[in-house]
C-alpha positions, -999 to 999 in steps of 0.1 A, spaced: 658 182 39 644 204 11 640 173 -11 618 156 16 596 187 18 591 188 -20 582 152 -24 547 154 -11 540 185 -32 554 168 -63 532 138 -57 501 159 -54 510 177 -86 515 144 -105 482 131 -93 464 163 -103 480 160 -137 466 125 -141 431 138 -135 428 128 -98 410 152 -75 433 156 -45 410 179 -26 403 163 7 366 154 11 343 175 32 338 161 67 304 146 74 285 165 100 285 150 135 250 141 146 259 147 182 272 182 174 242 191 153 219 182 182 190 158 184 159 167 164 130 181 185 106 154 196 71 156 183 47 169 209 27 142 227 -10 141 220 -29 156 249 -53 132 266 -86 148 275 -93 150 312 -121 128 325 -154 145 331 -158 157 367 -182 138 388 -209 159 405 -201 166 441 -236 179 451 -267 161 439 -304 164 445 -320 136 465 -358 131 464 -379 147 476 -357 177 476 -326 178 499 -289 181 491 -265 151 491 -230 143 480 -221 121 450 -223 90 472 -259 98 483 -249 109 518 -272 137 531 -257 171 537 -266 194 566 -260 229 579 -257 243 614 -279 273 621 -260 305 628 -227 290 615 -221 309 582 -185 316 592 -179 280 601 -166 287 636 -193 271 657 -182 236 646 -148 230 663 -125 200 660 -147 178 683 -177 188 663 -161 178 630 -157 143 644 -195 140 646 -202 163 617 -175 158 590 -172 189 568 -176 187 531 -141 198 519 -121 201 487 -84 201 481 -69 236 478 -78 251 445 -106 226 437 -140 237 426 -172 219 436 -196 207 408 -233 207 411 -254 180 396 -288 183 379 -313 201 400 -287 218 422 -281 256 418 -245 259 406 -245 296 414 -253 289 450 -223 265 454 -192 281 469 -160 274 488 -149 290 521 -116 286 540 -119 258 565 -101 256 599 -77 230 583 -68 254 555 -85 235 527 -118 244 510 -151 240 528 -179 236 504 -209 260 510 -244 262 496 -262 295 498 -235 306 522 -240 277 546 -210 255 552 -220 219 545 -215 188 568 -222 151 568 -235 133 598 -215 104 613 -248 89 626 -262 83 591 -259 48 579 -254 47 542 -271 67 514 -305 83 517 -305 83 555 -312 116 571 -310 109 608 -291 142 614 -321 164 605 -334 185 634 -307 173 658 -299 196 687 -265 191 704 -238 211 721 -230 229 689 -265 240 679 -294 230 657 -287 210 626 -309 210 596 -310 190 564 -300 213 535 -328 219 510 -323 226 474 -336 262 478 -309 269 505 -333 267 535 -340 238 558 -356 209 540 -393 206 544 -407 180 568 -416 158 539 -380 159 527 -369 149 562 -394 121 566 -366 96 569 -349 116 596 -367 98 623 -355 65 607 -391 54 609 -392 57 646 -429 54 648 -448 46 679 -452 8 682 -487 -4 678 -505 -12 710 -519 -46 713 -554 -51 726 -552 -68 759 -589 -73 763 -600 -109 760 -617 -120 729 -655 -124 733 -676 -149 714 -703 -135 692 -730 -158 708 -737 -152 745 -729 -182 768 -759 -199 783 -757 -217 817 -782 -242 830 -793 -278 823 -799 -287 787 -835 -288 776 -851 -321 767 
């Protein structure tokens, strides 16, 4: 038994005497144990430029980015006069929670604000007036909601200065409902008077 134990030791001694390095090699590090190298940070992509929400329409009223005219309801600074039924006719200008409205050129950015709406999102205001669109408008640059009086009150087109738009700014509000021209029913008269009687020889 002792001889079997000494044989490996004698073999190592003989190898060492012959110049062989019997030291076991160091174990290579395990990549999994060392952990993966940290990934390089991804390059940040710049956010796209925000589109203006409020823009100026000639000759001086407020509109949204699509060109739809914006209105306010007199005496409605707290937004409570326009209920759910009202908002079906006058959709409020809202933003998602935490959003900030952007004013385009010619619009007073300092006058743009956000109030809490009945639905809990942000209701855009201008000079303290909650802003609305009008369902009766047909496309951009139509202002048929100006000077409308309904069950909720008196609606006015929002001017750039924060007051009701001037009559010139609301010229399209009537949708060119001018009085039709009256036709002259009187019979046409010839320039030369008619002469009766036998012809002269």
